[in-house]
N, C-alpha and C positions, 0 to 999 in steps of 0.2 A: 395321926394316931398310929401306933406300932401294931403290926399284925402279929399273929402267934409265932410267925417264923422270924420276926425281927426282934432285936434287942438293942439297947443303946450302944453296946459295943460292936454290933454287927454292921453298922453303917460305915462305909468306906470314907476315909478322910479325903477331902478334895486336895489335889496337888497344889503346892504353893504357887506354881506358875499359872494354874487355872484361876486361882483366887486373884492374883495380881492382874491377869488379863481381863477379869470381870470388872475391874475398876476403870473408870473413865479418866484416862490421863491426857485427854485431848488438849486441855489448856496448856499443860506443861510442854507437850510436844510442839504445839503451835508457837509458844514462846521461844523454844530452842531453835526452831527453824527460822523465825524472825531474827533472832540474834545472829545466826549464821549468815543471813542476808545482810544485816547491818555491818557485820565484820568483813564482808566481801569473801567469805569462805564458800558461800553458795553463789555462783556467778550466773548472770542471765544465760538462759539456754540450757542449764543443767537439768537433766531428766530426773524426776523424782519417782523412783520405782516403788510401788506399794509394798511388794514382797520384801525388798531390801530394808525399807524404812520400818516395816513391822518387825523384822528381825533385830534391827539396831535398837529400837525402843522397847522390844519385848512386849508387844501388844498385838492384837489381831488386826487384820486388814480393814475391818469396819471402822476402827478408830482412826487409822491413817486416812482412809477415804473421807471421813468427817473433817479432819484437819485440812486436807487438800481442797475440799469443797469450800471451806471457810476462806482459805487463802486465795482461791480462785475468785470468790465473790469480792474480795478486797483488791484484786488486781495484782497481787504479788505472784500468783501462779497462773499460767495459761494452760488450759486443758484442750488437747487436740484429739478429736475422735479417731479411734483406732491407732493412736500413737502414744497417748499417755499425758502425764502432767509435767510441765517444765517451769522453771523459774522464768518469770516474765522478762521480756526485752522491750522496755518502753521505747517508743519512737520519739523523734525530735518534737513532734507536735504534743505527744503525751508529756514530755518534759516541760514544755512551756505552760501547759495547762496546770501541771502540778505546782510549779512555782507561782503561778497566778493564784491558785487556791491558797497557798501558804501566805501570800501577801495579804489576803483577805482575813484568814483565820488568826494568824499570830498577833497582829495588832490588837485584836479583840481579847485574846488571852492575856496579853501584857496589861491591857487596860484593867481587866478584872483583877489581876494579881496586884497591881499597884494600888487599887482601891481597897482591896480586902486582905492583902498579904500581911503576914506577921513576921516579926524579926527572925523566928526560927526558919521560915520559908527561905529567906535570903541567905541565912547561914548554910542551909542545905545546898543552895545553888552555888555559893562560893566554894563549898567543899567539893561539889561535883566538878567545877572548873579546875580546882586544884588537882583532881584525879586526871583530868584531861592533860594538864600541864606535865604531870609526872609521867604519863604514858608517852608523851612526845619526847621527853628527855631520855626515856629508855629506848626510844625508837620502836615502840610496840605499835605498829601501824594498825593492826586489827582492833586493838583496844581504843586507839584514837578515833577511828571511824565510828565504832559503836558508841563511845561516850559522847561524841559530838552530836550524834542523832538523839541520844537519850537526854541531852540537855534540853532540847526543845520539847521532848515528851514530858520531862519533869515539870516544866512550867504548866503544861496542860493538866497534869495530874494534880497540881496544887490548886488549880481553879476548881477542881472537884466537880466537873461536869462529865459524866461517863460518855455521852455522845461526842463531845469535843475531844476527849482523850482518845476515843476510838478512831476518830478522823485523823488526829495528829499522828497516831501510831501508824496508820496506813500511809499517810503522806511522807513520814520520816523514812519508812522502809522503801517506798518507791523512789525517794530522793537518793538513797544509797545505791539503788540499782542504776539510776540515771548517772550518778557520779562515776560509777564503775564503767559505764558504757562510754561516757563522753568527756571524762575529766582528762586534763593534761597531767601526766605522771609527775612533772616537775613543779606543779603549782599546788600548794595546799588549799583544798576546797573549803575548809572551815577553820579559819585561823582562831586560835585560842583566845587571843587578846580581845576579839570582838565579843565573845561571850562574856568576858570580864567586864567590858564596857556596858553591855546591856544590863547585867545584874546591878552594877553600881548605880546606873541611872534609875532603875526601878526602885532600888533601896532608898534613894534620896527623894523619891516621889516625883521625879522629873518625867512625867508621863509622855509628853510629846517628843521629847528628846530620846526616850527609851524606844518609842515606836519607830522613830526615824532611824535609830541605830539598828533595830531589828530588820526593818525593810532594806536598809543599806547592806546589812549582812547577807540577806537573801540575794540581793542584786550582785554582791561580790561573788557568791557561790556560783550563780548562774553565769556570770561573766567569765569564770574559769573554764566553763564547758564549751565544747565545740558544737554549737547548735546552729551552725551556718548552713547546713544542708537544706535545700528547698523542701517544703513539706510534702510535695508530690513528686519526688525524684523518680524518674523512670530509667531503669537500667537499659543501656544500649547493648542488646545481645549481639547485634551484628558486629559492633566494634570489638566485643570481647572474643567472639568465636569465629568471625568472618575471616 
């Protein structure tokens, strides 16, 4: 209710920046950070400073903190007390566990899509693979890495199970970090023709062959990585500094 001293015209308009800041843009910021991870623009160990991110995204630090908490919960970000938040650096053991999880999850996703998928689903997958191929021909490495990860996520989204999509998104992002840490620069970690083969087999309803191709695809990616370090490697400080 307006007081005697107030009139409709006497109220001060809220600044545009204040109105925008009041909106919750957390999901959009989350997606942009994940995309940067999948494109290898945010590398393991990168410090995520709340003030800088708030300035970049034109939001308050509360929203940034909310996004960083979400990413920490998913394992994409590591928070160190009194030091801050950093893009995670998965260990060799983490890498093995992530590939193991994907070998369990992705055959189930493929089975579901083969059983319930429609012609339009496979057209979308073929179109996505075509984008990957075009990015490779242009030499756009960032786009290739992102699109390769999104191929697997697209299959999960078509299955239309939010929990499985969430899990696949986390695993795909962590896989990108792992590839960045352990990949051989001269070896393509995710060959385009393997995606084409997987889509073709699913489209023809050749379930077991599609699953075998998907698992083989993951085996091939893992084989390009240098995961030969012992899981409990102890640094010999005497040898280094003695």
